[in-house]
C-alpha positions in Angstrom: 35.8 19.8 -6.4 38.6 19.8 -8.9 40.4 22.6 -10.6 39.4 25.5 -8.3 39.5 29.0 -9.5 40.6 32.0 -7.5 38.7 35.0 -8.9 40.0 38.5 -8.3 37.4 41.0 -7.2 37.1 44.3 -9.1 39.4 46.9 -7.5 39.0 50.7 -7.9 42.1 52.3 -9.3 40.7 55.5 -10.8 39.2 58.2 -8.5 37.1 59.5 -11.4 35.6 56.1 -12.1 34.9 55.7 -8.5 33.1 59.0 -8.4 31.0 58.2 -11.4 29.9 54.9 -9.9 29.1 56.4 -6.5 27.0 59.1 -8.2 25.2 56.4 -10.2 24.7 54.2 -7.0 23.0 57.1 -5.3 20.0 56.7 -7.7 19.7 53.0 -7.2 17.1 51.4 -5.0 17.8 49.0 -2.2 16.8 46.1 -4.5 19.1 47.5 -7.2 22.4 47.4 -5.3 25.6 46.7 -7.2 26.4 43.1 -7.9 30.0 41.9 -7.7 30.7 39.4 -10.5 34.3 38.2 -10.3 35.8 37.1 -13.6 35.4 33.4 -14.2 32.7 32.9 -11.5 29.5 31.5 -12.9 26.3 33.2 -11.8 23.5 30.7 -11.0 19.9 31.3 -10.2 19.3 29.1 -7.2 18.4 32.3 -5.3 17.6 35.9 -6.2 21.0 37.2 -5.2 21.9 38.6 -8.7 18.4 39.2 -10.0 16.6 42.5 -10.4 13.4 41.3 -12.2 12.0 38.2 -13.7 9.1 38.2 -16.2 7.5 35.1 -17.7 10.2 32.6 -16.6 9.9 29.6 -14.3 12.6 28.0 -12.2 13.0 24.3 -13.1 14.9 21.9 -10.9 16.9 19.2 -12.7 17.8 15.7 -11.5 21.1 14.2 -12.5 21.3 11.1 -14.7 22.0 8.0 -12.7 24.8 5.8 -13.9 24.5 3.1 -11.2 26.9 1.5 -8.8 30.6 2.3 -9.4 32.1 0.7 -6.3 30.8 -2.6 -5.0 32.4 -4.8 -2.3 33.5 -8.4 -3.1 32.2 -9.3 0.4 28.4 -9.9 0.3 28.1 -9.0 4.0 29.4 -5.4 3.3 27.1 -2.4 2.9 29.3 0.2 1.3 28.6 3.8 2.0 30.2 7.3 1.5 30.2 10.5 3.5 32.8 12.4 1.4 33.7 12.9 -2.3 36.6 11.7 -4.3 39.6 14.1 -4.5 42.2 14.4 -7.2 45.8 13.9 -6.2 47.8 16.0 -8.6 51.1 14.2 -7.7 49.9 10.7 -8.3 47.4 11.7 -11.1 44.5 9.7 -9.7 41.3 10.1 -7.7 41.3 8.9 -4.1 38.2 7.9 -2.2 37.4 6.9 1.4 34.4 4.8 2.2 32.8 3.0 5.1 31.0 -0.3 5.6 34.0 -2.5 4.6 37.5 -3.4 5.6 38.5 -2.0 2.2 38.2 1.7 3.1 40.4 3.2 0.4 39.8 3.2 -3.4 41.6 4.8 -6.3 40.7 5.7 -9.9 42.3 7.3 -13.0 39.0 8.6 -14.3 36.4 8.6 -11.5 34.6 5.7 -13.2 36.8 2.7 -12.9 37.8 2.1 -9.2 40.3 -0.3 -7.7 41.0 -1.0 -4.0 44.1 0.7 -2.6 46.4 0.1 0.3 45.1 -0.5 3.8 44.7 2.6 6.0 46.2 2.9 9.5 43.2 4.9 10.8 39.4 4.5 10.1 39.1 7.5 7.7 35.8 8.0 5.9 35.7 11.7 5.3 38.8 13.4 3.7 39.7 16.4 1.5 42.8 17.5 -0.4 44.2 20.9 0.6 46.6 22.3 -2.1 47.3 25.5 -0.1 49.0 23.9 2.8 52.8 24.6 2.5 53.6 21.4 4.3 53.2 18.4 1.9 52.7 16.1 5.0 49.4 17.9 5.7 47.9 18.1 2.3 45.3 15.4 3.0 42.9 16.2 5.9 40.3 14.1 7.5 37.4 14.5 10.0 37.2 11.5 12.3 33.6 11.5 13.4 33.5 12.2 17.2 37.2 11.4 17.4 38.8 14.6 16.1 40.9 15.2 13.0 43.9 13.8 11.1 46.4 14.7 8.4 48.3 12.7 5.8 50.8 13.2 3.0 49.2 10.7 0.7 45.7 9.9 2.0 46.8 6.5 3.3 49.1 6.9 6.3 47.4 9.2 8.8 48.4 11.1 11.9 45.6 12.0 14.4 45.8 15.5 15.7 45.0 16.7 19.2 42.2 19.0 17.9 39.0 18.3 19.8 36.2 16.6 17.8 33.0 18.4 16.6 30.4 16.5 18.5 27.8 14.5 16.5 25.1 12.0 17.4 26.3 9.5 14.7 26.5 11.2 11.3 28.7 13.7 9.5 30.0 15.0 6.2 33.1 16.9 5.3 34.2 19.2 2.4 36.6 22.0 1.5 36.0 25.4 0.0 39.3 26.2 -1.8 38.3 29.8 -2.8 38.1 30.8 0.9 40.4 28.2 2.4 37.5 26.9 4.5 37.0 23.4 5.9 33.3 22.6 6.4 32.2 19.8 8.7 28.5 19.0 9.0 27.2 16.8 11.8 23.9 15.4 13.0 22.3 16.9 16.1 18.8 17.2 17.5 16.6 20.1 16.4 13.0 21.1 16.5 11.9 18.1 14.5 14.4 15.5 15.5 17.5 14.8 13.4 19.0 18.1 12.1 22.2 19.5 10.7 24.9 21.5 12.6 27.9 23.2 10.8 31.4 23.9 12.0 34.1 25.6 9.9 37.9 26.2 10.2 40.4 28.1 8.1 43.5 26.6 9.7 42.2 23.0 10.5 43.0 23.7 14.2 40.5 26.3 15.5 36.9 25.4 14.7 33.8 27.7 14.8 30.7 25.7 15.7 27.5 27.3 14.4 25.2 24.8 16.0 22.1 23.6 14.2 21.6 25.6 11.1 19.3 23.4 9.0 16.3 21.3 10.1 12.9 20.0 8.9 9.9 22.2 9.5 6.1 22.0 9.4 5.9 22.2 5.6 8.3 19.2 5.4 5.9 17.2 7.6 3.0 18.1 5.3 4.8 17.3 2.1 6.4 14.3 3.6 3.1 12.7 4.7 1.8 13.1 1.1 5.0 11.5 -0.3 4.8 8.6 2.1 1.2 7.9 1.1 2.1 8.2 -2.6 5.1 5.8 -2.3 3.2 3.2 -0.3 0.6 3.2 -3.1 3.1 2.8 -5.9 3.9 -0.9 -6.7 6.9 0.0 -8.8 8.8 1.2 -5.7 10.1 -0.8 -2.8 7.7 -0.8 0.1 8.9 0.0 3.6 9.0 -2.7 6.3 6.5 -0.9 8.6 3.6 1.4 8.0 2.1 3.1 11.1 0.7 6.6 10.2 1.1 7.8 13.8 4.8 7.5 13.4 5.0 9.4 10.1 7.6 12.2 10.1 10.4 13.8 8.1 13.9 14.5 9.6 17.3 15.4 8.2 19.6 12.4 8.4 22.7 13.9 6.8 23.7 16.9 4.6 26.5 17.2 2.1 27.5 20.8 1.9 29.9 22.4 -0.6 30.9 25.7 -2.1 30.0 26.1 -5.8 30.4 29.3 -7.9 30.0 31.8 -5.2 27.4 30.2 -3.0 27.0 27.2 -0.7 24.8 24.3 -1.8 23.4 21.7 0.6 22.0 18.3 -0.4 20.0 17.1 2.7 19.0 13.5 3.0 15.4 13.7 3.9 14.5 10.7 6.0 10.8 9.8 5.8 9.8 7.7 8.7 6.9 5.3 8.0 6.9 3.1 11.1 8.6 2.2 14.3 10.8 -0.9 14.4 10.3 -3.4 17.2 13.4 -4.6 18.9 12.1 -7.9 20.2 12.2 -9.9 17.0 14.4 -13.0 16.7 17.9 -12.2 15.5 18.0 -8.6 16.5 21.1 -9.1 18.7 22.8 -10.9 15.8 23.0 -7.8 13.7 26.4 -6.4 13.0 25.9 -3.4 15.3 28.1 -2.1 18.1 26.8 -2.6 21.7 26.4 1.2 22.0 24.1 1.4 18.9 22.2 -1.7 20.0 21.7 -0.1 23.4 20.4 3.2 21.9 18.0 1.4 19.6 16.7 -0.8 22.4 16.2 2.3 24.7 14.7 4.8 22.3 13.5 2.6 19.4 14.2 3.2 15.7 12.3 3.8 12.6 12.1 2.4 9.1 11.4 4.5 6.1 12.9 5.9 2.9 14.9 8.9 1.7 15.1 11.5 -1.0 17.7 14.1 -1.5 16.6 17.7 -1.8 18.6 21.0 -2.3 19.2 24.2 -0.3 21.5 27.1 -0.7 23.1 29.7 1.5 25.4 32.7 1.2 26.8 32.6 4.8 26.4 28.9 5.9 23.8 30.0 8.6 20.7 31.1 6.6 19.4 28.5 4.2 16.9 28.7 1.4 15.1 25.7 -0.1 15.6 25.2 -3.8 13.1 23.8 -6.3 10.1 23.9 -4.0 11.4 20.9 -2.1 11.2 18.6 -5.0 13.7 15.7 -5.0 17.2 16.2 -6.5 17.7 12.5 -6.1 15.0 9.9 -5.3 14.7 6.1 -5.2 15.1 3.9 -8.2 12.2 1.6 -9.2 12.2 -2.1 -8.5 13.4 -4.5 -11.2 16.2 -2.4 -12.6 19.0 -4.0 -10.4 19.7 -0.7 -8.7 21.0 -0.4 -5.1 19.2 2.9 -4.3 15.7 1.5 -4.0 15.2 2.5 -0.3 18.0 4.3 1.4 19.9 7.1 -0.2 22.5 9.2 1.6 23.3 12.2 -0.5 26.5 13.3 -2.1 29.1 15.3 -0.3 30.4 17.5 -3.2 30.5 17.2 -7.0 33.6 16.3 -8.9 34.0 18.5 -12.0 34.6 16.6 -15.2 34.8 19.1 -18.1 31.1 20.2 -18.6 29.6 17.7 -16.2 29.4 17.2 -12.4 29.9 13.7 -10.9 27.9 13.0 -7.7 28.9 10.0 -5.7 26.3 8.9 -3.2 25.2 5.9 -1.0 22.5 3.5 -2.4 21.1 0.8 -0.1 18.6 -1.8 -1.0 16.7 -1.8 2.3 16.5 -0.3 5.8 19.8 -0.9 7.6 18.6 -2.9 10.7 15.7 -5.1 9.6 14.7 -7.6 7.0 11.4 -7.8 5.1 7.9 -8.5 6.3 6.2 -8.0 9.6 8.3 -10.6 11.4 11.8 -10.0 10.2 14.7 -12.2 11.1 18.5 -12.0 10.7 18.3 -14.4 7.8 16.2 -11.9 5.8 19.1 -9.4 5.8 19.9 -8.6 2.2 23.4 -9.5 1.0 25.4 -7.0 -1.0 23.0 -4.4 0.3 24.8 -1.2 -0.4 27.2 0.4 -3.0 28.7 3.7 -4.0 26.5 5.0 -6.8 27.2 7.8 -9.4 24.8 10.4 -10.9 25.9 12.9 -13.5 24.6 16.4 -14.0 25.2 19.1 -16.6 27.7 21.6 -15.2 25.7 24.4 -13.4 22.7 22.2 -14.2 21.0 22.3 -10.8 18.3 24.7 -11.9 17.3 26.7 -15.0 15.2 29.7 -15.7 12.8 28.4 -18.4 10.6 30.1 -21.0 8.0 28.3 -23.3 6.4 29.7 -26.5 5.9 33.1 -24.9 9.2 34.9 -24.3 10.4 35.6 -20.8 12.9 38.0 -19.5 15.6 38.2 -16.7 17.2 41.5 -15.8 20.2 41.3 -13.5 21.2 43.7 -10.8 23.7 46.3 -12.0 27.3 45.2 -12.2 30.5 47.0 -12.9 31.7 45.0 -15.9 35.0 43.3 -15.1 36.0 42.9 -18.7 36.3 39.6 -20.6 34.0 37.9 -22.9 30.5 37.0 -21.8 29.6 33.3 -21.8 26.3 31.5 -21.1 25.2 27.9 -20.3 21.8 27.6 -22.0 19.6 24.8 -23.4 17.7 26.1 -26.5 15.0 23.9 -27.8 13.7 23.7 -31.4 12.6 27.1 -32.7 13.9 28.8 -29.5 16.5 31.4 -28.9 18.3 33.5 -26.2 19.2 37.1 -26.8 21.1 39.4 -24.4 21.2 43.1 -24.0 23.4 45.4 -22.0 21.6 48.3 -20.4 22.8 51.4 -18.5 21.1 52.6 -15.3 18.5 54.5 -17.3 17.5 51.4 -19.2 19.2 52.6 -22.4 20.4 49.7 -24.6 24.2 49.8 -25.0 24.8 46.4 -26.7 22.7 43.7 -28.3 23.8 40.1 -28.9 23.4 37.8 -31.8 20.7 35.3 -30.8 21.8 31.9 -29.6 19.7 29.2 -31.2 21.0 25.8 -29.9 22.1 24.0 -26.7 25.4 25.5 -25.5 27.2 24.8 -22.3 29.9 27.5 -22.6 28.8 29.7 -25.5 30.7 32.8 -26.2 28.2 35.6 -26.8 28.7 37.4 -30.1 27.4 41.0 -30.5 25.6 42.6 -33.5 25.4 46.0 -31.9 28.0 47.3 -29.5 30.4 45.0 -27.6 30.4 44.2 -23.9 34.2 44.2 -23.8 34.1 47.9 -24.7 31.9 48.6 -21.6 34.5 47.4 -19.1 34.3 49.5 -15.9 30.8 50.7 -16.6 27.7 50.0 -14.5 25.5 47.7 -16.6 22.4 45.5 -16.3 22.1 42.4 -18.4 18.7 41.6 -19.9 18.2 38.0 -21.0 15.3 37.3 -23.3 14.4 33.6 -23.7 11.9 31.7 -25.9 11.7 27.9 -25.7 14.9 27.9 -23.7 16.4 27.3 -20.3 19.2 29.4 -18.9 21.5 27.8 -16.3 24.3 30.4 -15.8 26.4 33.2 -17.2 29.9 34.4 -16.5 32.7 36.6 -17.8 36.0 35.1 -19.0 39.1 36.2 -17.2 40.4 39.2 -19.3 
């Protein structure tokens, strides 16, 4: 992600203030513990971390708006894919992007929309990040070489492989960087309770890695929901049908998961692989496919499956314990037939968003068909679709993953108590016609200390005005915020840096 912030946590300087807050804390329940809200860090509602109570509000998951393919290969035999996100090079003033599925691995763009091929790489890099904190300019770009180790580069083009051992994966991975904590995050595919699953490894120095093992996998509920979605898809003529349909082989597994740090929590976008049937390996032309002998051997020995994907969402505060978001509804799903889209069957989810002002750009893999087989019950090599895959873009409102929504009847959100850090309060809220959002600041006894002027329109970074009291004057005090919404959806709130 671009333009990272480095919020400073509230520090106690005054013994009297500390005593007052400690005495106040003594009366708080376990569910009412003090929330730390660093200045500038947006508070989202993907989990209940900062919430004391919710009344009359519903969580609503939002899908990004698809733009379509932004990187296509001139070679029709290529199936372009991505397992990373573009990074901004502040020296060269351009985005840099590494892809797989083509000899042209490296692409550049001034704006994230218009991409041009760049110089040839000396190593097969497909997952890279930019580290502005490394004092050595020759190490600013860092790459995870799946099952081969790691590499560094001064420019993202000329790479030096390190002697650091690889984080072992079956055949999939993803890579991102958390600049707030200086943490490199490498997800890999391993086997779990329901087949393909996600393991996580992290490092703070890019040399010593902590491997957490499998931390995210499908469960029984995924199988139940997945079977229903398979049946619904196969009955929908507007969607591409899968090559095989054998109900005894129905299952849902996690093929890949992009994982990134965003505004104080970790968000995962797992690619949910819905198996619909087993692929035979004795059809004419199987050996002609552009697969390595190793992969061909695995497929012949264990078989493989055809199916489709959707991208869901999960969140975590520690990278080990994960909570599903949006009741497992898709964050990204297949496009319908007839629109000229690439992502009609296979979707490999985004690695991390790129922040563009008040929008998030998600780059993901869209493929027209299952990777190994053609169409029909007797596929052949000639059926293999040319120009099958591309790098696609979807755009989301900033913080727009999930909102707390109210209809005609007002609803309320009360936050856990927070020692106000100072700075103006801002909100990201979508107010519909005849709707409003009003905010109150409360002390620990529930007394109202400040009341805002109602917000009555869609605002992505609205500065809250006050008609009674002012939250800036309450700096250092222990305060709850109470948001009252009518015909509105609240995405986030935050305090400006004082």
